[in-house]
N, CA, C and O atoms as a Tripos MOL2 file, in Angstrom:
@<TRIPOS>MOLECULE
protein
  268   267    67     0     0
PROTEIN
NO_CHARGES

@<TRIPOS>ATOM
      1 N         -41.2530    4.0140  131.4450 N.3       1 MET1
      2 CA        -42.0610    4.5810  130.3910 C.3       1 MET1
      3 C         -41.1460    5.0560  129.2720 C.2       1 MET1
      4 O         -40.1100    5.6710  129.5260 O.2       1 MET1
      5 N         -41.5280    4.7730  128.0500 N.am      2 PHE2
      6 CA        -40.7320    5.1660  126.8980 C.3       2 PHE2
      7 C         -41.3220    6.4130  126.2570 C.2       2 PHE2
      8 O         -42.5370    6.5460  126.1110 O.2       2 PHE2
      9 N         -40.4470    7.3060  125.8860 N.am      3 PHE3
     10 CA        -40.8790    8.5230  125.2090 C.3       3 PHE3
     11 C         -40.3660    8.4870  123.7750 C.2       3 PHE3
     12 O         -39.2050    8.1640  123.5260 O.2       3 PHE3
     13 N         -41.2290    8.8160  122.8570 N.am      4 LYS4
     14 CA        -40.8240    8.8610  121.4680 C.3       4 LYS4
     15 C         -40.0920   10.1830  121.2420 C.2       4 LYS4
     16 O         -40.6460   11.2620  121.4540 O.2       4 LYS4
     17 N         -38.8710   10.0790  120.8210 N.am      5 ARG5
     18 CA        -38.0800   11.2730  120.5650 C.3       5 ARG5
     19 C         -38.4950   11.8610  119.2250 C.2       5 ARG5
     20 O         -38.5020   11.1640  118.2110 O.2       5 ARG5
     21 N         -38.8340   13.1210  119.2200 N.am      6 GLN6
     22 CA        -39.2610   13.7580  117.9810 C.3       6 GLN6
     23 C         -38.0330   14.1410  117.1680 C.2       6 GLN6
     24 O         -37.0860   14.7230  117.6970 O.2       6 GLN6
     25 N         -38.0500   13.8210  115.9140 N.am      7 CYS7
     26 CA        -36.9560   14.1170  115.0090 C.3       7 CYS7
     27 C         -36.8160   15.6360  114.8590 C.2       7 CYS7
     28 O         -37.8010   16.3700  114.9270 O.2       7 CYS7
     29 N         -35.5850   16.0910  114.6550 N.am      8 SER8
     30 CA        -35.3560   17.5320  114.5330 C.3       8 SER8
     31 C         -36.0550   18.1220  113.3070 C.2       8 SER8
     32 O         -36.4780   19.2780  113.3360 O.2       8 SER8
     33 N         -36.1780   17.3420  112.2350 N.am      9 VAL9
     34 CA        -36.8960   17.8310  111.0500 C.3       9 VAL9
     35 C         -38.3720   18.0270  111.3860 C.2       9 VAL9
     36 O         -38.9620   19.0490  111.0360 O.2       9 VAL9
     37 N         -38.9590   17.0530  112.0580 N.am     10 ASP10
     38 CA        -40.3670   17.1780  112.4430 C.3      10 ASP10
     39 C         -40.5690   18.3360  113.4170 C.2      10 ASP10
     40 O         -41.5500   19.0730  113.3270 O.2      10 ASP10
     41 N         -39.6410   18.4820  114.3340 N.am     11 SER11
     42 CA        -39.7180   19.5820  115.2950 C.3      11 SER11
     43 C         -39.6430   20.9320  114.5790 C.2      11 SER11
     44 O         -40.3840   21.8620  114.8970 O.2      11 SER11
     45 N         -38.7450   21.0170  113.6170 N.am     12 PHE12
     46 CA        -38.6250   22.2430  112.8310 C.3      12 PHE12
     47 C         -39.9210   22.5420  112.0840 C.2      12 PHE12
     48 O         -40.4040   23.6740  112.1000 O.2      12 PHE12
     49 N         -40.4780   21.5320  111.4320 N.am     13 LEU13
     50 CA        -41.6980   21.7410  110.6570 C.3      13 LEU13
     51 C         -42.8760   22.1390  111.5330 C.2      13 LEU13
     52 O         -43.7110   22.9440  111.1220 O.2      13 LEU13
     53 N         -42.9500   21.5830  112.7310 N.am     14 THR14
     54 CA        -44.0630   21.9440  113.6240 C.3      14 THR14
     55 C         -43.9490   23.3850  114.1030 C.2      14 THR14
     56 O         -44.9480   23.9910  114.4900 O.2      14 THR14
     57 N         -42.7530   23.9310  114.0800 N.am     15 SER15
     58 CA        -42.5700   25.3040  114.5380 C.3      15 SER15
     59 C         -42.9690   26.3370  113.4770 C.2      15 SER15
     60 O         -43.0730   27.5270  113.7780 O.2      15 SER15
     61 N         -43.1890   25.8900  112.2510 N.am     16 LEU16
     62 CA        -43.5170   26.8180  111.1630 C.3      16 LEU16
     63 C         -45.0070   27.1380  111.0990 C.2      16 LEU16
     64 O         -45.8500   26.3230  111.4760 O.2      16 LEU16
     65 N         -45.3120   28.3270  110.6190 N.am     17 THR17
     66 CA        -46.7000   28.6920  110.3600 C.3      17 THR17
     67 C         -47.1310   28.0580  109.0330 C.2      17 THR17
     68 O         -46.3120   27.5090  108.2970 O.2      17 THR17
     69 N         -48.4120   28.1450  108.7490 N.am     18 TYR18
     70 CA        -48.9370   27.5870  107.4940 C.3      18 TYR18
     71 C         -48.2250   28.1880  106.2860 C.2      18 TYR18
     72 O         -47.7840   27.4590  105.3970 O.2      18 TYR18
     73 N         -48.1110   29.5130  106.2520 N.am     19 TRP19
     74 CA        -47.5180   30.1680  105.0840 C.3      19 TRP19
     75 C         -46.0180   29.9140  104.9920 C.2      19 TRP19
     76 O         -45.4730   29.8800  103.8890 O.2      19 TRP19
     77 N         -45.3530   29.7390  106.1000 N.am     20 GLN20
     78 CA        -43.9420   29.3760  106.0620 C.3      20 GLN20
     79 C         -43.7740   27.9780  105.4500 C.2      20 GLN20
     80 O         -42.8400   27.7380  104.6840 O.2      20 GLN20
     81 N         -44.6800   27.0660  105.7920 N.am     21 LYS21
     82 CA        -44.6440   25.7190  105.2070 C.3      21 LYS21
     83 C         -44.9200   25.7680  103.7100 C.2      21 LYS21
     84 O         -44.2610   25.0780  102.9320 O.2      21 LYS21
     85 N         -45.8870   26.5760  103.3060 N.am     22 VAL22
     86 CA        -46.1970   26.7140  101.8810 C.3      22 VAL22
     87 C         -44.9800   27.2630  101.1320 C.2      22 VAL22
     88 O         -44.6240   26.7570  100.0680 O.2      22 VAL22
     89 N         -44.3550   28.2790  101.6800 N.am     23 ASN23
     90 CA        -43.1840   28.8640  101.0260 C.3      23 ASN23
     91 C         -42.0150   27.8800  100.9760 C.2      23 ASN23
     92 O         -41.3290   27.7900   99.9570 O.2      23 ASN23
     93 N         -41.7820   27.1490  102.0510 N.am     24 LEU24
     94 CA        -40.7070   26.1570  102.0850 C.3      24 LEU24
     95 C         -40.9560   25.0730  101.0430 C.2      24 LEU24
     96 O         -40.0530   24.7240  100.2830 O.2      24 LEU24
     97 N         -42.1640   24.5420  101.0030 N.am     25 TYR25
     98 CA        -42.5040   23.5040  100.0250 C.3      25 TYR25
     99 C         -42.3010   24.0310   98.6090 C.2      25 TYR25
    100 O         -41.7460   23.3340   97.7600 O.2      25 TYR25
    101 N         -42.7450   25.2500   98.3540 N.am     26 THR26
    102 CA        -42.6210   25.8410   97.0220 C.3      26 THR26
    103 C         -41.1570   25.9210   96.5900 C.2      26 THR26
    104 O         -40.8120   25.5460   95.4700 O.2      26 THR26
    105 N         -40.3110   26.4060   97.4780 N.am     27 VAL27
    106 CA        -38.8870   26.5380   97.1580 C.3      27 VAL27
    107 C         -38.2390   25.1660   96.9440 C.2      27 VAL27
    108 O         -37.4520   24.9820   96.0160 O.2      27 VAL27
    109 N         -38.5760   24.2120   97.8070 N.am     28 LEU28
    110 CA        -38.0040   22.8680   97.6550 C.3      28 LEU28
    111 C         -38.4780   22.2100   96.3610 C.2      28 LEU28
    112 O         -37.6840   21.5750   95.6660 O.2      28 LEU28
    113 N         -39.7470   22.3520   96.0350 N.am     29 ALA29
    114 CA        -40.2870   21.7600   94.8080 C.3      29 ALA29
    115 C         -39.6440   22.3930   93.5720 C.2      29 ALA29
    116 O         -39.3120   21.6940   92.6150 O.2      29 ALA29
    117 N         -39.4720   23.6980   93.5950 N.am     30 LEU30
    118 CA        -38.8300   24.3810   92.4690 C.3      30 LEU30
    119 C         -37.3820   23.9360   92.3060 C.2      30 LEU30
    120 O         -36.8920   23.7980   91.1850 O.2      30 LEU30
    121 N         -36.7040   23.7140   93.4210 N.am     31 GLY31
    122 CA        -35.3040   23.3090   93.3720 C.3      31 GLY31
    123 C         -35.1000   21.8850   92.9060 C.2      31 GLY31
    124 O         -34.0240   21.5480   92.4110 O.2      31 GLY31
    125 N         -36.1030   21.0440   93.0510 N.am     32 GLN32
    126 CA        -35.9350   19.6370   92.7050 C.3      32 GLN32
    127 C         -36.5570   19.2390   91.3810 C.2      32 GLN32
    128 O         -36.2540   18.1690   90.8530 O.2      32 GLN32
    129 N         -37.4030   20.0640   90.8490 N.am     33 SER33
    130 CA        -38.0420   19.6890   89.5920 C.3      33 SER33
    131 C         -38.1750   20.8950   88.6780 C.2      33 SER33
    132 O         -38.0960   22.0410   89.1200 O.2      33 SER33
    133 N         -38.3730   20.6270   87.4310 N.am     34 ASN34
    134 CA        -38.4810   21.6820   86.4340 C.3      34 ASN34
    135 C         -39.9550   22.0010   86.1960 C.2      34 ASN34
    136 O         -40.5190   21.6710   85.1520 O.2      34 ASN34
    137 N         -40.5660   22.6510   87.1880 N.am     35 ILE35
    138 CA        -41.9710   23.0250   87.0800 C.3      35 ILE35
    139 C         -42.1050   24.5310   87.2740 C.2      35 ILE35
    140 O         -41.2470   25.1490   87.9040 O.2      35 ILE35
    141 N         -43.1510   25.1200   86.7520 N.am     36 PRO36
    142 CA        -43.3580   26.5600   86.9520 C.3      36 PRO36
    143 C         -43.7010   26.8860   88.4130 C.2      36 PRO36
    144 O         -44.1600   26.0320   89.1710 O.2      36 PRO36
    145 N         -43.4650   28.1310   88.7700 N.am     37 TYR37
    146 CA        -43.7360   28.5910   90.1190 C.3      37 TYR37
    147 C         -45.1910   28.3410   90.5070 C.2      37 TYR37
    148 O         -45.4640   27.8950   91.6220 O.2      37 TYR37
    149 N         -46.1160   28.6190   89.6140 N.am     38 SER38
    150 CA        -47.5430   28.4650   89.9330 C.3      38 SER38
    151 C         -47.8850   27.0130   90.2700 C.2      38 SER38
    152 O         -48.7010   26.7570   91.1560 O.2      38 SER38
    153 N         -47.2680   26.0660   89.5690 N.am     39 GLU39
    154 CA        -47.5070   24.6460   89.8470 C.3      39 GLU39
    155 C         -46.9100   24.2420   91.1990 C.2      39 GLU39
    156 O         -47.5230   23.4960   91.9630 O.2      39 GLU39
    157 N         -45.7140   24.7420   91.4770 N.am     40 ALA40
    158 CA        -45.0770   24.4430   92.7660 C.3      40 ALA40
    159 C         -45.9050   25.0170   93.9150 C.2      40 ALA40
    160 O         -46.0740   24.3700   94.9480 O.2      40 ALA40
    161 N         -46.4110   26.2170   93.7340 N.am     41 LYS41
    162 CA        -47.2370   26.8570   94.7600 C.3      41 LYS41
    163 C         -48.5350   26.0730   94.9650 C.2      41 LYS41
    164 O         -48.9700   25.8820   96.1010 O.2      41 LYS41
    165 N         -49.1540   25.6210   93.8740 N.am     42 HIS42
    166 CA        -50.3750   24.8240   93.9720 C.3      42 HIS42
    167 C         -50.1120   23.5170   94.7250 C.2      42 HIS42
    168 O         -50.8920   23.1290   95.5950 O.2      42 HIS42
    169 N         -49.0180   22.8480   94.3890 N.am     43 GLN43
    170 CA        -48.6510   21.6170   95.0940 C.3      43 GLN43
    171 C         -48.4640   21.8860   96.5790 C.2      43 GLN43
    172 O         -48.8780   21.0830   97.4150 O.2      43 GLN43
    173 N         -47.8450   23.0080   96.9080 N.am     44 ALA44
    174 CA        -47.5910   23.3550   98.3060 C.3      44 ALA44
    175 C         -48.8930   23.5650   99.0700 C.2      44 ALA44
    176 O         -49.0130   23.1580  100.2250 O.2      44 ALA44
    177 N         -49.8550   24.1920   98.4340 N.am     45 ILE45
    178 CA        -51.1250   24.4910   99.1030 C.3      45 ILE45
    179 C         -51.9340   23.2230   99.3560 C.2      45 ILE45
    180 O         -52.5800   23.1010  100.3960 O.2      45 ILE45
    181 N         -51.9070   22.2820   98.4180 N.am     46 VAL46
    182 CA        -52.7190   21.0740   98.5740 C.3      46 VAL46
    183 C         -51.9810   19.9210   99.2600 C.2      46 VAL46
    184 O         -52.5840   18.8850   99.5410 O.2      46 VAL46
    185 N         -50.6860   20.0890   99.5310 N.am     47 SER47
    186 CA        -49.9280   18.9970  100.1530 C.3      47 SER47
    187 C         -50.1490   18.9760  101.6670 C.2      47 SER47
    188 O         -50.6950   19.9120  102.2510 O.2      47 SER47
    189 N         -49.7070   17.8810  102.2770 N.am     48 ASP48
    190 CA        -49.8020   17.7710  103.7270 C.3      48 ASP48
    191 C         -48.3970   17.7870  104.3360 C.2      48 ASP48
    192 O         -47.4010   17.8280  103.6130 O.2      48 ASP48
    193 N         -48.3270   17.7550  105.6460 N.am     49 ASP49
    194 CA        -47.0440   17.8360  106.3410 C.3      49 ASP49
    195 C         -46.1390   16.6450  106.0410 C.2      49 ASP49
    196 O         -44.9160   16.7820  106.0510 O.2      49 ASP49
    197 N         -46.7200   15.4890  105.7760 N.am     50 ASP50
    198 CA        -45.9020   14.3130  105.4700 C.3      50 ASP50
    199 C         -45.1450   14.5000  104.1560 C.2      50 ASP50
    200 O         -43.9830   14.1100  104.0480 O.2      50 ASP50
    201 N         -45.7910   15.0840  103.1730 N.am     51 LYS51
    202 CA        -45.1260   15.3260  101.8900 C.3      51 LYS51
    203 C         -44.0180   16.3580  102.0430 C.2      51 LYS51
    204 O         -42.9450   16.2160  101.4570 O.2      51 LYS51
    205 N         -44.2750   17.3920  102.8280 N.am     52 LEU52
    206 CA        -43.2520   18.4080  103.0740 C.3      52 LEU52
    207 C         -42.0710   17.7970  103.8220 C.2      52 LEU52
    208 O         -40.9170   18.0760  103.4970 O.2      52 LEU52
    209 N         -42.3530   16.9790  104.8060 N.am     53 SER53
    210 CA        -41.2950   16.3120  105.5640 C.3      53 SER53
    211 C         -40.4470   15.4420  104.6410 C.2      53 SER53
    212 O         -39.2190   15.4660  104.7230 O.2      53 SER53
    213 N         -41.0870   14.6820  103.7710 N.am     54 PHE54
    214 CA        -40.3630   13.8340  102.8260 C.3      54 PHE54
    215 C         -39.4840   14.6730  101.9020 C.2      54 PHE54
    216 O         -38.3170   14.3480  101.6830 O.2      54 PHE54
    217 N         -40.0430   15.7460  101.3670 N.am     55 LEU55
    218 CA        -39.3100   16.6080  100.4520 C.3      55 LEU55
    219 C         -38.1070   17.2540  101.1410 C.2      55 LEU55
    220 O         -37.0300   17.3420  100.5530 O.2      55 LEU55
    221 N         -38.2850   17.7000  102.3720 N.am     56 LEU56
    222 CA        -37.1860   18.3090  103.1130 C.3      56 LEU56
    223 C         -36.1030   17.2860  103.4330 C.2      56 LEU56
    224 O         -34.9170   17.5700  103.2650 O.2      56 LEU56
    225 N         -36.4950   16.1000  103.8920 N.am     57 ARG57
    226 CA        -35.5090   15.0450  104.1800 C.3      57 ARG57
    227 C         -34.7540   14.6320  102.9220 C.2      57 ARG57
    228 O         -33.5430   14.4130  102.9560 O.2      57 ARG57
    229 N         -35.4740   14.5290  101.8260 N.am     58 LYS58
    230 CA        -34.8590   14.1700  100.5480 C.3      58 LYS58
    231 C         -33.8070   15.2050  100.1610 C.2      58 LYS58
    232 O         -32.7190   14.8530   99.7050 O.2      58 LYS58
    233 N         -34.1350   16.4740  100.3450 N.am     59 THR59
    234 CA        -33.2100   17.5480  100.0110 C.3      59 THR59
    235 C         -31.9960   17.5450  100.9290 C.2      59 THR59
    236 O         -30.8650   17.7010  100.4680 O.2      59 THR59
    237 N         -32.2250   17.3700  102.2120 N.am     60 LEU60
    238 CA        -31.1210   17.4120  103.1800 C.3      60 LEU60
    239 C         -30.1960   16.2050  103.0910 C.2      60 LEU60
    240 O         -28.9960   16.3320  103.3380 O.2      60 LEU60
    241 N         -30.7230   15.0530  102.7470 N.am     61 ASN61
    242 CA        -29.9450   13.8200  102.7900 C.3      61 ASN61
    243 C         -29.4240   13.3400  101.4480 C.2      61 ASN61
    244 O         -28.6940   12.3510  101.3910 O.2      61 ASN61
    245 N         -29.7740   14.0030  100.3910 N.am     62 SER62
    246 CA        -29.3590   13.5690   99.0670 C.3      62 SER62
    247 C         -27.9970   14.1610   98.7150 C.2      62 SER62
    248 O         -27.7410   15.3350   98.9800 O.2      62 SER62
    249 N         -27.1190   13.3470   98.1160 N.am     63 PRO63
    250 CA        -25.8470   13.9200   97.6490 C.3      63 PRO63
    251 C         -26.0590   14.8440   96.4490 C.2      63 PRO63
    252 O         -25.2330   15.7120   96.1630 O.2      63 PRO63
    253 N         -27.1780   14.6430   95.7540 N.am     64 ASP64
    254 CA        -27.5260   15.4940   94.6220 C.3      64 ASP64
    255 C         -28.9810   15.9140   94.7670 C.2      64 ASP64
    256 O         -29.8580   15.2950   94.1650 O.2      64 ASP64
    257 N         -29.2650   16.9700   95.5640 N.am     65 PRO65
    258 CA        -30.6470   17.3170   95.8690 C.3      65 PRO65
    259 C         -31.5050   17.6830   94.6650 C.2      65 PRO65
    260 O         -32.7270   17.5500   94.7160 O.2      65 PRO65
    261 N         -30.8880   18.1370   93.5950 N.am     66 LYS66
    262 CA        -31.6940   18.4500   92.4030 C.3      66 LYS66
    263 C         -31.6220   17.2660   91.4580 C.2      66 LYS66
    264 O         -30.6520   17.0940   90.7200 O.2      66 LYS66
    265 N         -32.6710   16.4500   91.4950 N.am     67 MET67
    266 CA        -32.6860   15.2330   90.6730 C.3      67 MET67
    267 C         -33.5560   15.4390   89.4700 C.2      67 MET67
    268 O         -33.7010   14.5310   88.6500 O.2      67 MET67
@<TRIPOS>BOND
     1     1     2 1
     2     2     3 1
     3     3     4 2
     4     3     5 am
     5     5     6 1
     6     6     7 1
     7     7     8 2
     8     7     9 am
     9     9    10 1
    10    10    11 1
    11    11    12 2
    12    11    13 am
    13    13    14 1
    14    14    15 1
    15    15    16 2
    16    15    17 am
    17    17    18 1
    18    18    19 1
    19    19    20 2
    20    19    21 am
    21    21    22 1
    22    22    23 1
    23    23    24 2
    24    23    25 am
    25    25    26 1
    26    26    27 1
    27    27    28 2
    28    27    29 am
    29    29    30 1
    30    30    31 1
    31    31    32 2
    32    31    33 am
    33    33    34 1
    34    34    35 1
    35    35    36 2
    36    35    37 am
    37    37    38 1
    38    38    39 1
    39    39    40 2
    40    39    41 am
    41    41    42 1
    42    42    43 1
    43    43    44 2
    44    43    45 am
    45    45    46 1
    46    46    47 1
    47    47    48 2
    48    47    49 am
    49    49    50 1
    50    50    51 1
    51    51    52 2
    52    51    53 am
    53    53    54 1
    54    54    55 1
    55    55    56 2
    56    55    57 am
    57    57    58 1
    58    58    59 1
    59    59    60 2
    60    59    61 am
    61    61    62 1
    62    62    63 1
    63    63    64 2
    64    63    65 am
    65    65    66 1
    66    66    67 1
    67    67    68 2
    68    67    69 am
    69    69    70 1
    70    70    71 1
    71    71    72 2
    72    71    73 am
    73    73    74 1
    74    74    75 1
    75    75    76 2
    76    75    77 am
    77    77    78 1
    78    78    79 1
    79    79    80 2
    80    79    81 am
    81    81    82 1
    82    82    83 1
    83    83    84 2
    84    83    85 am
    85    85    86 1
    86    86    87 1
    87    87    88 2
    88    87    89 am
    89    89    90 1
    90    90    91 1
    91    91    92 2
    92    91    93 am
    93    93    94 1
    94    94    95 1
    95    95    96 2
    96    95    97 am
    97    97    98 1
    98    98    99 1
    99    99   100 2
   100    99   101 am
   101   101   102 1
   102   102   103 1
   103   103   104 2
   104   103   105 am
   105   105   106 1
   106   106   107 1
   107   107   108 2
   108   107   109 am
   109   109   110 1
   110   110   111 1
   111   111   112 2
   112   111   113 am
   113   113   114 1
   114   114   115 1
   115   115   116 2
   116   115   117 am
   117   117   118 1
   118   118   119 1
   119   119   120 2
   120   119   121 am
   121   121   122 1
   122   122   123 1
   123   123   124 2
   124   123   125 am
   125   125   126 1
   126   126   127 1
   127   127   128 2
   128   127   129 am
   129   129   130 1
   130   130   131 1
   131   131   132 2
   132   131   133 am
   133   133   134 1
   134   134   135 1
   135   135   136 2
   136   135   137 am
   137   137   138 1
   138   138   139 1
   139   139   140 2
   140   139   141 am
   141   141   142 1
   142   142   143 1
   143   143   144 2
   144   143   145 am
   145   145   146 1
   146   146   147 1
   147   147   148 2
   148   147   149 am
   149   149   150 1
   150   150   151 1
   151   151   152 2
   152   151   153 am
   153   153   154 1
   154   154   155 1
   155   155   156 2
   156   155   157 am
   157   157   158 1
   158   158   159 1
   159   159   160 2
   160   159   161 am
   161   161   162 1
   162   162   163 1
   163   163   164 2
   164   163   165 am
   165   165   166 1
   166   166   167 1
   167   167   168 2
   168   167   169 am
   169   169   170 1
   170   170   171 1
   171   171   172 2
   172   171   173 am
   173   173   174 1
   174   174   175 1
   175   175   176 2
   176   175   177 am
   177   177   178 1
   178   178   179 1
   179   179   180 2
   180   179   181 am
   181   181   182 1
   182   182   183 1
   183   183   184 2
   184   183   185 am
   185   185   186 1
   186   186   187 1
   187   187   188 2
   188   187   189 am
   189   189   190 1
   190   190   191 1
   191   191   192 2
   192   191   193 am
   193   193   194 1
   194   194   195 1
   195   195   196 2
   196   195   197 am
   197   197   198 1
   198   198   199 1
   199   199   200 2
   200   199   201 am
   201   201   202 1
   202   202   203 1
   203   203   204 2
   204   203   205 am
   205   205   206 1
   206   206   207 1
   207   207   208 2
   208   207   209 am
   209   209   210 1
   210   210   211 1
   211   211   212 2
   212   211   213 am
   213   213   214 1
   214   214   215 1
   215   215   216 2
   216   215   217 am
   217   217   218 1
   218   218   219 1
   219   219   220 2
   220   219   221 am
   221   221   222 1
   222   222   223 1
   223   223   224 2
   224   223   225 am
   225   225   226 1
   226   226   227 1
   227   227   228 2
   228   227   229 am
   229   229   230 1
   230   230   231 1
   231   231   232 2
   232   231   233 am
   233   233   234 1
   234   234   235 1
   235   235   236 2
   236   235   237 am
   237   237   238 1
   238   238   239 1
   239   239   240 2
   240   239   241 am
   241   241   242 1
   242   242   243 1
   243   243   244 2
   244   243   245 am
   245   245   246 1
   246   246   247 1
   247   247   248 2
   248   247   249 am
   249   249   250 1
   250   250   251 1
   251   251   252 2
   252   251   253 am
   253   253   254 1
   254   254   255 1
   255   255   256 2
   256   255   257 am
   257   257   258 1
   258   258   259 1
   259   259   260 2
   260   259   261 am
   261   261   262 1
   262   262   263 1
   263   263   264 2
   264   263   265 am
   265   265   266 1
   266   266   267 1
   267   267   268 2
@<TRIPOS>SUBSTRUCTURE
     1 MET1         2 RESIDUE 1 A MET
     2 PHE2         6 RESIDUE 1 A PHE
     3 PHE3        10 RESIDUE 1 A PHE
     4 LYS4        14 RESIDUE 1 A LYS
     5 ARG5        18 RESIDUE 1 A ARG
     6 GLN6        22 RESIDUE 1 A GLN
     7 CYS7        26 RESIDUE 1 A CYS
     8 SER8        30 RESIDUE 1 A SER
     9 VAL9        34 RESIDUE 1 A VAL
    10 ASP10       38 RESIDUE 1 A ASP
    11 SER11       42 RESIDUE 1 A SER
    12 PHE12       46 RESIDUE 1 A PHE
    13 LEU13       50 RESIDUE 1 A LEU
    14 THR14       54 RESIDUE 1 A THR
    15 SER15       58 RESIDUE 1 A SER
    16 LEU16       62 RESIDUE 1 A LEU
    17 THR17       66 RESIDUE 1 A THR
    18 TYR18       70 RESIDUE 1 A TYR
    19 TRP19       74 RESIDUE 1 A TRP
    20 GLN20       78 RESIDUE 1 A GLN
    21 LYS21       82 RESIDUE 1 A LYS
    22 VAL22       86 RESIDUE 1 A VAL
    23 ASN23       90 RESIDUE 1 A ASN
    24 LEU24       94 RESIDUE 1 A LEU
    25 TYR25       98 RESIDUE 1 A TYR
    26 THR26      102 RESIDUE 1 A THR
    27 VAL27      106 RESIDUE 1 A VAL
    28 LEU28      110 RESIDUE 1 A LEU
    29 ALA29      114 RESIDUE 1 A ALA
    30 LEU30      118 RESIDUE 1 A LEU
    31 GLY31      122 RESIDUE 1 A GLY
    32 GLN32      126 RESIDUE 1 A GLN
    33 SER33      130 RESIDUE 1 A SER
    34 ASN34      134 RESIDUE 1 A ASN
    35 ILE35      138 RESIDUE 1 A ILE
    36 PRO36      142 RESIDUE 1 A PRO
    37 TYR37      146 RESIDUE 1 A TYR
    38 SER38      150 RESIDUE 1 A SER
    39 GLU39      154 RESIDUE 1 A GLU
    40 ALA40      158 RESIDUE 1 A ALA
    41 LYS41      162 RESIDUE 1 A LYS
    42 HIS42      166 RESIDUE 1 A HIS
    43 GLN43      170 RESIDUE 1 A GLN
    44 ALA44      174 RESIDUE 1 A ALA
    45 ILE45      178 RESIDUE 1 A ILE
    46 VAL46      182 RESIDUE 1 A VAL
    47 SER47      186 RESIDUE 1 A SER
    48 ASP48      190 RESIDUE 1 A ASP
    49 ASP49      194 RESIDUE 1 A ASP
    50 ASP50      198 RESIDUE 1 A ASP
    51 LYS51      202 RESIDUE 1 A LYS
    52 LEU52      206 RESIDUE 1 A LEU
    53 SER53      210 RESIDUE 1 A SER
    54 PHE54      214 RESIDUE 1 A PHE
    55 LEU55      218 RESIDUE 1 A LEU
    56 LEU56      222 RESIDUE 1 A LEU
    57 ARG57      226 RESIDUE 1 A ARG
    58 LYS58      230 RESIDUE 1 A LYS
    59 THR59      234 RESIDUE 1 A THR
    60 LEU60      238 RESIDUE 1 A LEU
    61 ASN61      242 RESIDUE 1 A ASN
    62 SER62      246 RESIDUE 1 A SER
    63 PRO63      250 RESIDUE 1 A PRO
    64 ASP64      254 RESIDUE 1 A ASP
    65 PRO65      258 RESIDUE 1 A PRO
    66 LYS66      262 RESIDUE 1 A LYS
    67 MET67      266 RESIDUE 1 A MET
């Protein structure tokens, strides 16, 4: 039987509460783009876990995280 190994990023994200995810997304969005805090917060509230995962991976794996 094969077991799908869960990625450490996904494991980390699953351990967060809703508001921790919103805050993480907000900080990552602010760090990567030139948008106001209110817009970053709105994006965080309406986004899903896949978008947060992508944003976190992009930040962690990019040689220049602020593009």
